[in-house]
N, CA and C atoms as a LAMMPS dump frame, in Angstrom:
ITEM: TIMESTEP
0
ITEM: NUMBER OF ATOMS
660
ITEM: BOX BOUNDS ff ff ff
-5.0000000000000000e+02 5.0000000000000000e+02
-5.0000000000000000e+02 5.0000000000000000e+02
-5.0000000000000000e+02 5.0000000000000000e+02
ITEM: ATOMS id mol type element x y z
1 1 1 N 155.783 -154.209 245.237
2 1 2 C 155.527 -154.22 246.679
3 1 3 C 155.9 -152.836 247.254
4 2 1 N 155.058 -152.337 248.093
5 2 2 C 155.279 -150.971 248.73
6 2 3 C 156.428 -151.088 249.68
7 3 1 N 157.06 -149.96 249.808
8 3 2 C 158.241 -149.894 250.797
9 3 3 C 157.662 -150.081 252.246
10 4 1 N 158.42 -150.82 253.061
11 4 2 C 157.94 -151.085 254.401
12 4 3 C 157.953 -149.921 255.329
13 5 1 N 157.142 -149.925 256.346
14 5 2 C 157.256 -148.968 257.463
15 5 3 C 158.34 -149.597 258.388
16 6 1 N 159.32 -148.841 258.663
17 6 2 C 160.503 -149.411 259.333
18 6 3 C 160.532 -148.928 260.839
19 7 1 N 160.488 -149.946 261.735
20 7 2 C 160.415 -149.673 263.136
21 7 3 C 161.8 -149.884 263.806
22 8 1 N 162.047 -149.055 264.766
23 8 2 C 163.161 -149.263 265.633
24 8 3 C 162.654 -149.437 267.109
25 9 1 N 163.06 -150.564 267.65
26 9 2 C 162.606 -150.906 269.027
27 9 3 C 163.672 -150.569 270.055
28 10 1 N 163.403 -149.575 270.888
29 10 2 C 164.362 -149.166 271.98
30 10 3 C 164.012 -149.981 273.191
31 11 1 N 164.653 -151.156 273.335
32 11 2 C 164.351 -152.038 274.407
33 11 3 C 163.726 -153.3 273.878
34 12 1 N 164.059 -154.463 274.415
35 12 2 C 163.519 -155.702 273.927
36 12 3 C 163.258 -156.693 275.086
37 13 1 N 162.58 -156.104 276.091
38 13 2 C 162.141 -156.923 277.227
39 13 3 C 160.817 -157.565 276.913
40 14 1 N 159.982 -157.765 277.957
41 14 2 C 158.657 -158.396 277.796
42 14 3 C 157.82 -157.738 276.765
43 15 1 N 157.719 -156.452 276.898
44 15 2 C 156.809 -155.696 275.982
45 15 3 C 157.283 -155.697 274.515
46 16 1 N 158.667 -155.451 274.412
47 16 2 C 159.255 -155.418 273.09
48 16 3 C 159.164 -156.748 272.423
49 17 1 N 159.341 -157.847 273.187
50 17 2 C 159.249 -159.226 272.549
51 17 3 C 157.817 -159.486 272.173
52 18 1 N 156.883 -159.003 273.022
53 18 2 C 155.462 -159.215 272.706
54 18 3 C 155.094 -158.446 271.42
55 19 1 N 155.611 -157.223 271.293
56 19 2 C 155.351 -156.492 270.051
57 19 3 C 155.949 -157.196 268.785
58 20 1 N 157.191 -157.676 268.965
59 20 2 C 157.752 -158.358 267.87
60 20 3 C 156.947 -159.625 267.422
61 21 1 N 156.391 -160.352 268.425
62 21 2 C 155.626 -161.583 268.123
63 21 3 C 154.299 -161.156 267.381
64 22 1 N 153.71 -160.101 267.908
65 22 2 C 152.424 -159.639 267.245
66 22 3 C 152.666 -159.238 265.775
67 23 1 N 153.774 -158.482 265.602
68 23 2 C 154.13 -158.038 264.204
69 23 3 C 154.381 -159.215 263.238
70 24 1 N 155.07 -160.27 263.864
71 24 2 C 155.361 -161.446 263.036
72 24 3 C 154.098 -162.289 262.795
73 25 1 N 153.331 -162.557 263.795
74 25 2 C 152.12 -163.383 263.632
75 25 3 C 151.054 -162.72 262.819
76 26 1 N 150.989 -161.35 262.841
77 26 2 C 149.867 -160.726 262.077
78 26 3 C 150.442 -159.865 260.88
79 27 1 N 151.581 -160.281 260.402
80 27 2 C 152.193 -159.513 259.321
81 27 3 C 151.352 -159.321 258.118
82 28 1 N 150.743 -160.431 257.64
83 28 2 C 149.888 -160.332 256.447
84 28 3 C 148.65 -159.47 256.666
85 29 1 N 147.994 -159.636 257.831
86 29 2 C 146.821 -158.778 258.188
87 29 3 C 147.106 -157.36 258.276
88 30 1 N 148.292 -157.079 258.977
89 30 2 C 148.707 -155.671 259.094
90 30 3 C 149.006 -154.99 257.746
91 31 1 N 149.642 -155.736 256.871
92 31 2 C 149.997 -155.243 255.546
93 31 3 C 148.704 -154.911 254.735
94 32 1 N 147.726 -155.866 254.853
95 32 2 C 146.482 -155.603 254.138
96 32 3 C 145.788 -154.314 254.633
97 33 1 N 145.766 -154.178 255.977
98 33 2 C 145.142 -153.039 256.585
99 33 3 C 145.855 -151.745 256.259
100 34 1 N 147.208 -151.82 256.269
101 34 2 C 147.977 -150.597 256.231
102 34 3 C 148.334 -150.276 254.674
103 35 1 N 148.344 -151.337 253.908
104 35 2 C 148.77 -151.124 252.534
105 35 3 C 150.257 -151.208 252.326
106 36 1 N 151.006 -151.424 253.407
107 36 2 C 152.478 -151.583 253.427
108 36 3 C 152.904 -152.489 254.487
109 37 1 N 153.984 -153.234 254.22
110 37 2 C 154.437 -154.145 255.333
111 37 3 C 155.036 -153.335 256.492
112 38 1 N 155.107 -153.89 257.645
113 38 2 C 155.808 -153.318 258.771
114 38 3 C 156.991 -154.164 259.128
115 39 1 N 158.136 -153.576 259.246
116 39 2 C 159.473 -154.333 259.44
117 39 3 C 160.233 -153.694 260.536
118 40 1 N 160.635 -154.575 261.523
119 40 2 C 161.597 -154.099 262.563
120 40 3 C 162.964 -154.091 261.942
121 41 1 N 163.642 -152.979 261.854
122 41 2 C 164.854 -152.832 261.154
123 41 3 C 166.048 -152.681 262.221
124 42 1 N 165.743 -152.112 263.312
125 42 2 C 166.801 -151.866 264.392
126 42 3 C 166.239 -152.159 265.713
127 43 1 N 167.097 -152.787 266.552
128 43 2 C 166.689 -153.072 267.997
129 43 3 C 167.943 -152.569 268.803
130 44 1 N 167.625 -151.753 269.838
131 44 2 C 168.582 -151.335 270.741
132 44 3 C 168.624 -152.304 271.98
133 45 1 N 169.727 -152.914 272.246
134 45 2 C 169.865 -153.942 273.319
135 45 3 C 171.084 -153.655 274.129
136 46 1 N 170.927 -153.685 275.448
137 46 2 C 172.06 -153.502 276.326
138 46 3 C 172.784 -154.822 276.506
139 47 1 N 172.094 -155.91 276.646
140 47 2 C 172.73 -157.188 276.892
141 47 3 C 172.393 -158.171 275.722
142 48 1 N 173.321 -158.261 274.71
143 48 2 C 173.045 -159.122 273.567
144 48 3 C 173.249 -160.596 273.926
145 49 1 N 173.818 -160.929 275.007
146 49 2 C 174.095 -162.353 275.374
147 49 3 C 172.916 -162.939 276.123
148 50 1 N 171.975 -162.115 276.614
149 50 2 C 170.926 -162.627 277.433
150 50 3 C 169.973 -163.469 276.634
151 51 1 N 169.578 -164.592 277.144
152 51 2 C 168.641 -165.511 276.52
153 51 3 C 167.222 -164.913 276.57
154 52 1 N 166.483 -164.918 275.458
155 52 2 C 165.206 -164.361 275.416
156 52 3 C 164.244 -165.304 274.793
157 53 1 N 162.966 -165.399 275.258
158 53 2 C 161.973 -166.312 274.726
159 53 3 C 161.709 -166 273.2
160 54 1 N 161.714 -164.713 272.856
161 54 2 C 161.524 -164.306 271.5
162 54 3 C 162.745 -163.734 270.888
163 55 1 N 163.234 -164.285 269.783
164 55 2 C 164.53 -163.711 269.184
165 55 3 C 164.275 -162.337 268.595
166 56 1 N 165.377 -161.705 268.405
167 56 2 C 165.363 -160.407 267.609
168 56 3 C 164.835 -160.712 266.229
169 57 1 N 163.948 -159.852 265.671
170 57 2 C 163.402 -160.123 264.375
171 57 3 C 164.472 -160.329 263.315
172 58 1 N 164.185 -161.302 262.464
173 58 2 C 165.195 -161.656 261.432
174 58 3 C 165.429 -160.364 260.535
175 59 1 N 166.697 -160.1 260.287
176 59 2 C 167.116 -159.046 259.473
177 59 3 C 167.214 -157.73 260.153
178 60 1 N 166.893 -157.648 261.486
179 60 2 C 167.062 -156.428 262.263
180 60 3 C 168.492 -156.238 262.681
181 61 1 N 169 -154.983 262.62
182 61 2 C 170.308 -154.74 263.194
183 61 3 C 170.177 -154.518 264.663
184 62 1 N 171.202 -154.863 265.385
185 62 2 C 171.239 -154.664 266.812
186 62 3 C 172.244 -153.61 267.116
187 63 1 N 171.827 -152.503 267.864
188 63 2 C 172.768 -151.433 268.24
189 63 3 C 172.847 -151.421 269.736
190 64 1 N 173.899 -150.834 270.23
191 64 2 C 174.199 -150.936 271.713
192 64 3 C 173.49 -149.85 272.424
193 65 1 N 173.151 -148.738 271.889
194 65 2 C 172.564 -147.6 272.599
195 65 3 C 171.311 -147.121 271.947
196 66 1 N 170.383 -146.594 272.762
197 66 2 C 169.163 -145.962 272.201
198 66 3 C 169.448 -144.81 271.247
199 67 1 N 170.495 -144.027 271.527
200 67 2 C 170.791 -142.958 270.661
201 67 3 C 171.199 -143.298 269.272
202 68 1 N 171.883 -144.442 269.126
203 68 2 C 172.231 -145.006 267.865
204 68 3 C 170.943 -145.275 267.079
205 69 1 N 169.969 -145.851 267.71
206 69 2 C 168.734 -146.225 267.171
207 69 3 C 167.983 -144.929 266.691
208 70 1 N 167.992 -143.884 267.594
209 70 2 C 167.297 -142.613 267.332
210 70 3 C 167.871 -141.927 266.092
211 71 1 N 169.139 -142.067 265.811
212 71 2 C 169.756 -141.418 264.617
213 71 3 C 169.865 -142.305 263.371
214 72 1 N 169.375 -143.515 263.487
215 72 2 C 169.544 -144.516 262.406
216 72 3 C 168.773 -144.135 261.172
217 73 1 N 169.366 -144.159 260.006
218 73 2 C 168.692 -143.675 258.739
219 73 3 C 167.65 -144.669 258.298
220 74 1 N 167.712 -145.924 258.79
221 74 2 C 166.742 -146.97 258.283
222 74 3 C 165.621 -147.178 259.297
223 75 1 N 165.228 -146.188 260.003
224 75 2 C 164.077 -146.227 260.968
225 75 3 C 163.191 -145.072 260.672
226 76 1 N 161.841 -145.375 260.493
227 76 2 C 160.901 -144.336 260.293
228 76 3 C 160.099 -144.03 261.64
229 77 1 N 159.88 -145.065 262.436
230 77 2 C 159.174 -144.898 263.767
231 77 3 C 159.961 -145.589 264.863
232 78 1 N 160.198 -144.774 265.888
233 78 2 C 160.917 -145.292 267.08
234 78 3 C 159.87 -145.69 268.166
235 79 1 N 159.914 -146.928 268.624
236 79 2 C 159.064 -147.376 269.681
237 79 3 C 159.928 -147.381 270.925
238 80 1 N 159.559 -146.531 271.914
239 80 2 C 160.289 -146.473 273.119
240 80 3 C 159.731 -147.395 274.19
241 81 1 N 160.536 -148.319 274.599
242 81 2 C 160.11 -149.388 275.505
243 81 3 C 161.005 -149.538 276.738
244 82 1 N 161.738 -148.452 277.104
245 82 2 C 162.65 -148.49 278.149
246 82 3 C 162.087 -148.05 279.505
247 83 1 N 161.179 -147.046 279.488
248 83 2 C 160.759 -146.48 280.699
249 83 3 C 161.736 -145.506 281.315
250 84 1 N 161.432 -144.992 282.515
251 84 2 C 162.382 -144.147 283.138
252 84 3 C 162.359 -142.703 282.454
253 85 1 N 163.232 -141.812 282.966
254 85 2 C 163.162 -140.455 282.418
255 85 3 C 164.339 -140.046 281.577
256 86 1 N 165.529 -140.149 282.135
257 86 2 C 166.734 -139.549 281.412
258 86 3 C 166.965 -140.125 280.097
259 87 1 N 167.223 -141.436 279.996
260 87 2 C 167.594 -142.065 278.776
261 87 3 C 166.379 -141.991 277.724
262 88 1 N 165.156 -142.183 278.193
263 88 2 C 164.09 -142.157 277.32
264 88 3 C 163.858 -140.671 276.713
265 89 1 N 164.073 -139.708 277.613
266 89 2 C 163.971 -138.341 277.181
267 89 3 C 164.966 -138.02 276.072
268 90 1 N 166.222 -138.485 276.275
269 90 2 C 167.292 -138.227 275.251
270 90 3 C 166.951 -138.929 273.889
271 91 1 N 166.444 -140.216 274.083
272 91 2 C 166.065 -140.954 272.893
273 91 3 C 164.996 -140.326 272.113
274 92 1 N 163.879 -139.978 272.759
275 92 2 C 162.731 -139.412 272.086
276 92 3 C 162.972 -138.056 271.463
277 93 1 N 163.7 -137.23 272.245
278 93 2 C 164.067 -135.922 271.728
279 93 3 C 164.956 -135.982 270.463
280 94 1 N 165.933 -136.896 270.442
281 94 2 C 166.768 -137.003 269.242
282 94 3 C 165.934 -137.624 268.112
283 95 1 N 165.126 -138.585 268.352
284 95 2 C 164.315 -139.207 267.298
285 95 3 C 163.406 -138.14 266.696
286 96 1 N 162.711 -137.365 267.434
287 96 2 C 161.865 -136.306 266.942
288 96 3 C 162.698 -135.256 266.135
289 97 1 N 163.846 -134.956 266.728
290 97 2 C 164.663 -133.869 266.075
291 97 3 C 165.152 -134.357 264.677
292 98 1 N 165.363 -135.681 264.521
293 98 2 C 165.784 -136.194 263.23
294 98 3 C 164.573 -136.6 262.333
295 99 1 N 163.467 -136.267 262.715
296 99 2 C 162.3 -136.441 261.808
297 99 3 C 161.631 -137.793 261.883
298 100 1 N 161.801 -138.426 263.055
299 100 2 C 161.075 -139.737 263.142
300 100 3 C 159.856 -139.618 264.085
301 101 1 N 158.857 -140.398 263.705
302 101 2 C 157.715 -140.553 264.558
303 101 3 C 158.094 -141.433 265.814
304 102 1 N 157.392 -141.177 266.924
305 102 2 C 157.723 -141.867 268.13
306 102 3 C 156.372 -142.519 268.756
307 103 1 N 156.477 -143.686 269.229
308 103 2 C 155.435 -144.335 270.02
309 103 3 C 155.981 -144.631 271.399
310 104 1 N 155.223 -144.232 272.447
311 104 2 C 155.687 -144.498 273.776
312 104 3 C 154.542 -144.654 274.701
313 105 1 N 154.785 -145.469 275.769
314 105 2 C 153.736 -145.564 276.831
315 105 3 C 154.272 -144.948 278.209
316 106 1 N 155.323 -144.112 278.019
317 106 2 C 156.051 -143.575 279.202
318 106 3 C 155.251 -142.428 279.747
319 107 1 N 154.334 -142.661 280.606
320 107 2 C 153.46 -141.59 281.186
321 107 3 C 154.283 -140.695 282.096
322 108 1 N 155.254 -141.231 282.758
323 108 2 C 156.084 -140.377 283.686
324 108 3 C 156.789 -139.3 282.855
325 109 1 N 157.43 -139.741 281.722
326 109 2 C 158.111 -138.8 280.932
327 109 3 C 157.254 -137.758 280.26
328 110 1 N 156.039 -138.141 279.799
329 110 2 C 155.164 -137.358 279.107
330 110 3 C 154.559 -136.316 280.148
331 111 1 N 154.278 -136.748 281.332
332 111 2 C 153.749 -135.86 282.367
333 111 3 C 154.752 -134.775 282.707
334 112 1 N 156.021 -135.062 282.693
335 112 2 C 157.085 -134.105 283.065
336 112 3 C 157.641 -133.32 281.916
337 113 1 N 157.804 -133.965 280.79
338 113 2 C 158.449 -133.347 279.609
339 113 3 C 157.631 -133.274 278.352
340 114 1 N 156.291 -133.608 278.524
341 114 2 C 155.458 -133.679 277.345
342 114 3 C 155.373 -132.356 276.582
343 115 1 N 155.158 -131.239 277.305
344 115 2 C 155.009 -129.975 276.629
345 115 3 C 156.12 -129.731 275.633
346 116 1 N 157.346 -129.947 276.09
347 116 2 C 158.567 -129.713 275.226
348 116 3 C 158.56 -130.686 274.124
349 117 1 N 158.309 -131.937 274.333
350 117 2 C 158.468 -132.921 273.327
351 117 3 C 157.367 -132.87 272.236
352 118 1 N 156.096 -132.575 272.687
353 118 2 C 155.023 -132.385 271.689
354 118 3 C 155.266 -131.176 270.861
355 119 1 N 155.858 -130.081 271.439
356 119 2 C 156.188 -128.875 270.621
357 119 3 C 157.216 -129.203 269.607
358 120 1 N 158.237 -130.009 269.994
359 120 2 C 159.261 -130.429 269.048
360 120 3 C 158.673 -131.283 267.93
361 121 1 N 157.821 -132.198 268.34
362 121 2 C 157.132 -133.009 267.243
363 121 3 C 156.383 -132.161 266.238
364 122 1 N 155.604 -131.179 266.754
365 122 2 C 154.877 -130.29 265.889
366 122 3 C 155.804 -129.518 265.009
367 123 1 N 156.891 -129.095 265.538
368 123 2 C 157.868 -128.271 264.789
369 123 3 C 158.507 -129.063 263.705
370 124 1 N 158.723 -130.325 263.909
371 124 2 C 159.316 -131.229 262.883
372 124 3 C 158.351 -131.909 261.937
373 125 1 N 157.067 -131.752 262.281
374 125 2 C 156.054 -132.374 261.434
375 125 3 C 155.914 -133.818 261.583
376 126 1 N 156.176 -134.381 262.85
377 126 2 C 156.116 -135.824 263.041
378 126 3 C 155.149 -136.032 264.256
379 127 1 N 154.781 -137.365 264.463
380 127 2 C 153.877 -137.622 265.507
381 127 3 C 154.499 -138.236 266.724
382 128 1 N 153.94 -137.934 267.885
383 128 2 C 154.317 -138.515 269.219
384 128 3 C 153.078 -139.135 269.741
385 129 1 N 152.967 -140.467 269.638
386 129 2 C 151.769 -141.216 270.014
387 129 3 C 151.929 -141.904 271.403
388 130 1 N 150.831 -141.854 272.169
389 130 2 C 150.949 -142.359 273.557
390 130 3 C 149.675 -143.051 274.041
391 131 1 N 148.951 -143.608 273.217
392 131 2 C 147.633 -144.289 273.568
393 131 3 C 147.836 -145.246 274.791
394 132 1 N 148.895 -146.004 274.787
395 132 2 C 149.142 -146.974 275.803
396 132 3 C 149.57 -146.458 277.159
397 133 1 N 149.813 -145.169 277.244
398 133 2 C 150.376 -144.634 278.438
399 133 3 C 149.273 -144.469 279.528
400 134 1 N 147.983 -144.425 279.172
401 134 2 C 146.996 -144.239 280.215
402 134 3 C 145.656 -144.921 279.646
403 135 1 N 145.138 -145.88 280.469
404 135 2 C 143.864 -146.541 280.085
405 135 3 C 143.858 -147.074 278.668
406 136 1 N 145.022 -147.741 278.342
407 136 2 C 145.185 -148.237 277.033
408 136 3 C 144.142 -149.318 276.643
409 137 1 N 143.608 -149.981 277.658
410 137 2 C 142.629 -151.005 277.335
411 137 3 C 141.229 -150.532 276.974
412 138 1 N 141.031 -149.218 277.142
413 138 2 C 139.661 -148.74 276.837
414 138 3 C 139.45 -148.553 275.366
415 139 1 N 140.258 -147.851 274.547
416 139 2 C 141.29 -146.884 274.834
417 139 3 C 140.699 -145.474 275.067
418 140 1 N 141.451 -144.543 275.577
419 140 2 C 140.852 -143.189 275.974
420 140 3 C 141.435 -142.046 275.306
421 141 1 N 142.716 -142.171 274.898
422 141 2 C 143.382 -140.967 274.336
423 141 3 C 142.787 -140.437 273.081
424 142 1 N 142.645 -141.364 272.082
425 142 2 C 142.025 -140.934 270.825
426 142 3 C 140.531 -140.649 270.984
427 143 1 N 139.889 -141.32 271.944
428 143 2 C 138.466 -141.061 272.216
429 143 3 C 138.287 -139.582 272.672
430 144 1 N 139.133 -139.169 273.579
431 144 2 C 139.069 -137.761 274.087
432 144 3 C 139.472 -136.786 273.006
433 145 1 N 140.477 -137.053 272.255
434 145 2 C 140.964 -136.162 271.229
435 145 3 C 140.023 -136.021 270.037
436 146 1 N 139.316 -137.12 269.738
437 146 2 C 138.505 -137.072 268.454
438 146 3 C 137.056 -137.234 268.722
439 147 1 N 136.663 -138.41 269.316
440 147 2 C 135.219 -138.679 269.36
441 147 3 C 134.527 -137.749 270.358
442 148 1 N 135.16 -137.31 271.411
443 148 2 C 134.562 -136.463 272.388
444 148 3 C 135.076 -135.009 272.353
445 149 1 N 135.71 -134.629 271.216
446 149 2 C 136.342 -133.321 271.118
447 149 3 C 135.339 -132.209 271.309
448 150 1 N 134.085 -132.4 270.91
449 150 2 C 133.112 -131.342 270.926
450 150 3 C 132.278 -131.346 272.248
451 151 1 N 132.67 -132.288 273.166
452 151 2 C 131.868 -132.348 274.398
453 151 3 C 132.564 -131.561 275.523
454 152 1 N 131.761 -131.12 276.477
455 152 2 C 132.4 -130.422 277.623
456 152 3 C 132.385 -131.422 278.746
457 153 1 N 133.54 -131.835 279.179
458 153 2 C 133.754 -132.829 280.19
459 153 3 C 133.538 -132.114 281.512
460 154 1 N 132.689 -132.691 282.359
461 154 2 C 132.325 -132.159 283.647
462 154 3 C 133.29 -132.594 284.735
463 155 1 N 133.724 -133.812 284.661
464 155 2 C 134.633 -134.404 285.676
465 155 3 C 135.399 -135.548 285.089
466 156 1 N 136.521 -135.858 285.719
467 156 2 C 137.286 -137.059 285.349
468 156 3 C 137.414 -137.917 286.598
469 157 1 N 136.822 -139.081 286.585
470 157 2 C 136.943 -140.002 287.701
471 157 3 C 137.306 -141.427 287.134
472 158 1 N 137.878 -142.249 287.92
473 158 2 C 138.2 -143.523 287.506
474 158 3 C 139.229 -144.174 288.363
475 159 1 N 139.477 -145.516 288.104
476 159 2 C 140.46 -146.245 288.777
477 159 3 C 141.725 -146.2 287.904
478 160 1 N 142.667 -145.403 288.355
479 160 2 C 143.92 -145.176 287.519
480 160 3 C 145.035 -146.05 287.832
481 161 1 N 144.956 -146.74 288.957
482 161 2 C 146.118 -147.589 289.269
483 161 3 C 145.653 -148.996 289.841
484 162 1 N 145.886 -149.986 289.058
485 162 2 C 145.417 -151.341 289.384
486 162 3 C 145.911 -151.89 290.646
487 163 1 N 147.226 -151.567 290.926
488 163 2 C 147.822 -152.097 292.155
489 163 3 C 147.182 -151.565 293.421
490 164 1 N 147.021 -150.201 293.44
491 164 2 C 146.385 -149.557 294.618
492 164 3 C 144.984 -150.028 294.792
493 165 1 N 144.281 -150.21 293.655
494 165 2 C 142.863 -150.671 293.616
495 165 3 C 142.757 -152.131 294.292
496 166 1 N 143.751 -152.964 293.882
497 166 2 C 143.771 -154.322 294.407
498 166 3 C 144.001 -154.289 295.867
499 167 1 N 144.996 -153.443 296.341
500 167 2 C 145.326 -153.417 297.784
501 167 3 C 144.11 -152.879 298.6
502 168 1 N 143.559 -151.778 298.119
503 168 2 C 142.436 -151.152 298.859
504 168 3 C 141.204 -152.125 298.91
505 169 1 N 140.936 -152.783 297.828
506 169 2 C 139.798 -153.77 297.731
507 169 3 C 140.035 -154.951 298.748
508 170 1 N 141.29 -155.436 298.761
509 170 2 C 141.617 -156.534 299.78
510 170 3 C 141.473 -156.057 301.202
511 171 1 N 141.869 -154.822 301.494
512 171 2 C 141.818 -154.241 302.794
513 171 3 C 140.305 -154.109 303.239
514 172 1 N 139.511 -153.611 302.348
515 172 2 C 138.072 -153.324 302.576
516 172 3 C 137.287 -154.588 302.677
517 173 1 N 137.432 -155.445 301.644
518 173 2 C 136.59 -156.65 301.547
519 173 3 C 137.022 -157.899 302.302
520 174 1 N 138.376 -157.959 302.456
521 174 2 C 138.953 -159.187 303.075
522 174 3 C 139.536 -158.908 304.456
523 175 1 N 139.583 -157.678 304.864
524 175 2 C 140.096 -157.302 306.192
525 175 3 C 141.555 -157.421 306.343
526 176 1 N 142.292 -157.445 305.219
527 176 2 C 143.747 -157.522 305.258
528 176 3 C 144.362 -156.258 305.733
529 177 1 N 145.494 -156.281 306.362
530 177 2 C 146.281 -155.107 306.594
531 177 3 C 146.936 -154.574 305.363
532 178 1 N 147.376 -153.356 305.364
533 178 2 C 148.014 -152.839 304.209
534 178 3 C 149.288 -153.653 303.743
535 179 1 N 150.067 -154.047 304.756
536 179 2 C 151.252 -154.87 304.49
537 179 3 C 150.878 -156.211 303.9
538 180 1 N 149.858 -156.841 304.382
539 180 2 C 149.384 -158.125 303.891
540 180 3 C 148.899 -158.026 302.463
541 181 1 N 148.092 -156.955 302.182
542 181 2 C 147.548 -156.744 300.868
543 181 3 C 148.672 -156.487 299.857
544 182 1 N 149.609 -155.662 300.28
545 182 2 C 150.834 -155.348 299.433
546 182 3 C 151.505 -156.605 299.024
547 183 1 N 151.874 -157.44 300.014
548 183 2 C 152.588 -158.668 299.817
549 183 3 C 151.817 -159.59 298.857
550 184 1 N 150.465 -159.627 299.009
551 184 2 C 149.706 -160.459 298.073
552 184 3 C 149.752 -159.912 296.669
553 185 1 N 149.695 -158.555 296.567
554 185 2 C 149.834 -158.003 295.219
555 185 3 C 151.148 -158.266 294.621
556 186 1 N 152.235 -158.259 295.378
557 186 2 C 153.534 -158.565 294.818
558 186 3 C 153.653 -159.988 294.502
559 187 1 N 153.05 -160.891 295.243
560 187 2 C 153.128 -162.38 294.93
561 187 3 C 152.422 -162.639 293.605
562 188 1 N 151.305 -161.893 293.327
563 188 2 C 150.572 -162.078 292.109
564 188 3 C 151.119 -161.358 290.888
565 189 1 N 152.176 -160.567 291.184
566 189 2 C 152.808 -159.91 290.068
567 189 3 C 152.169 -158.516 289.759
568 190 1 N 151.203 -158.037 290.553
569 190 2 C 150.569 -156.821 290.367
570 190 3 C 151.378 -155.582 290.795
571 191 1 N 152.222 -155.875 291.835
572 191 2 C 153.043 -154.778 292.354
573 191 3 C 154.528 -155.136 292.229
574 192 1 N 155.345 -154.165 291.954
575 192 2 C 156.733 -154.368 291.801
576 192 3 C 157.371 -154.541 293.109
577 193 1 N 158.613 -155.032 293.112
578 193 2 C 159.353 -155.226 294.397
579 193 3 C 159.419 -153.89 295.114
580 194 1 N 159.685 -152.844 294.343
581 194 2 C 159.614 -151.471 294.898
582 194 3 C 158.316 -150.803 294.368
583 195 1 N 157.296 -150.826 295.19
584 195 2 C 155.978 -150.363 294.698
585 195 3 C 155.744 -148.883 294.852
586 196 1 N 156.756 -148.067 295.066
587 196 2 C 156.673 -146.691 295.361
588 196 3 C 155.757 -145.921 294.363
589 197 1 N 155.984 -146.041 293.112
590 197 2 C 155.219 -145.269 292.089
591 197 3 C 153.766 -145.56 292.191
592 198 1 N 153.413 -146.814 292.474
593 198 2 C 152.001 -147.225 292.633
594 198 3 C 151.371 -146.711 293.946
595 199 1 N 151.995 -147.125 295.031
596 199 2 C 151.306 -146.912 296.313
597 199 3 C 151.452 -145.531 296.832
598 200 1 N 152.341 -144.715 296.321
599 200 2 C 152.45 -143.263 296.74
600 200 3 C 151.662 -142.354 295.751
601 201 1 N 150.945 -142.936 294.841
602 201 2 C 150.16 -142.157 293.954
603 201 3 C 150.763 -141.5 292.765
604 202 1 N 152.083 -141.763 292.532
605 202 2 C 152.773 -141.099 291.44
606 202 3 C 152.32 -141.617 290.111
607 203 1 N 152.102 -142.928 290.006
608 203 2 C 151.649 -143.488 288.693
609 203 3 C 150.307 -142.856 288.341
610 204 1 N 149.389 -142.787 289.301
611 204 2 C 148.069 -142.237 289.004
612 204 3 C 148.173 -140.776 288.672
613 205 1 N 149.077 -140.069 289.401
614 205 2 C 149.228 -138.614 289.095
615 205 3 C 149.699 -138.367 287.672
616 206 1 N 150.66 -139.181 287.236
617 206 2 C 151.165 -139.031 285.834
618 206 3 C 150.018 -139.313 284.845
619 207 1 N 149.22 -140.332 285.112
620 207 2 C 148.117 -140.578 284.141
621 207 3 C 147.081 -139.422 284.26
622 208 1 N 146.836 -138.892 285.414
623 208 2 C 145.889 -137.812 285.527
624 208 3 C 146.277 -136.549 284.829
625 209 1 N 147.579 -136.259 284.829
626 209 2 C 148.055 -135.11 284.072
627 209 3 C 147.713 -135.262 282.638
628 210 1 N 147.952 -136.374 282.052
629 210 2 C 147.6 -136.646 280.642
630 210 3 C 146.126 -136.589 280.342
631 211 1 N 145.345 -137.221 281.264
632 211 2 C 143.839 -137.181 281.06
633 211 3 C 143.273 -135.829 281.186
634 212 1 N 143.765 -135.053 282.173
635 212 2 C 143.18 -133.732 282.358
636 212 3 C 143.509 -132.819 281.178
637 213 1 N 144.671 -132.874 280.685
638 213 2 C 145.053 -132.062 279.544
639 213 3 C 144.151 -132.431 278.331
640 214 1 N 143.974 -133.69 278.184
641 214 2 C 143.109 -134.109 277.067
642 214 3 C 141.647 -133.667 277.257
643 215 1 N 141.078 -133.977 278.471
644 215 2 C 139.72 -133.759 278.712
645 215 3 C 139.319 -132.255 278.652
646 216 1 N 140.219 -131.383 279.066
647 216 2 C 139.846 -129.963 279.167
648 216 3 C 140.573 -129.12 278.13
649 217 1 N 140.867 -129.739 276.999
650 217 2 C 141.326 -128.935 275.78
651 217 3 C 142.667 -128.425 275.95
652 218 1 N 143.53 -128.989 276.767
653 218 2 C 144.938 -128.48 276.932
654 218 3 C 145.926 -129.548 276.367
655 219 1 N 145.469 -130.314 275.45
656 219 2 C 146.29 -131.292 274.748
657 219 3 C 147.574 -130.63 274.24
658 220 1 N 148.618 -131.396 274.321
659 220 2 C 149.929 -130.825 273.787
660 220 3 C 149.775 -130.676 272.25
């Protein structure tokens, strides 16, 4: 049996638990496609007593801090699932510096610190992957990097923030006020209790930074 690809999950909330479920449910299929099994070996958890719908994968070590995970010798790929800037930056920087590949959807971090982090990844000969950070449902990152690499992009347009799109659509089509549309978006779970990143355009701006760099040949 080939040695497994060893994953470390930095965070085990909704997304982390979803990833663990997919890896468990599709383990045989993934191994056939990859030629090696994928195993979660380390999980960084702040609250080990919290009840979760999905348990920590069997056999995985639980560590208290993301930095412990980043320096763990039994991890090949770090999956950053925390969000935010400071702690995620420290985690990813240490993981790359110790020769680990990193997967993240943290568009805010990449928009602000991407140049430094991608340079470090190149220096260490490891990958920093971010397909889920922008338009992950299409997907667009690898499409721009590979399939459209020889094309000259004339413009970048699109709906980059679903929350703002929902609010504007309800205001235009249903005659709702901004406050009414925002409350409806929050009730449906589209908008956070603090919707600042969405409604002030910051989420869209972070995504646009990544898309423009890719589309116009300035990829990290």
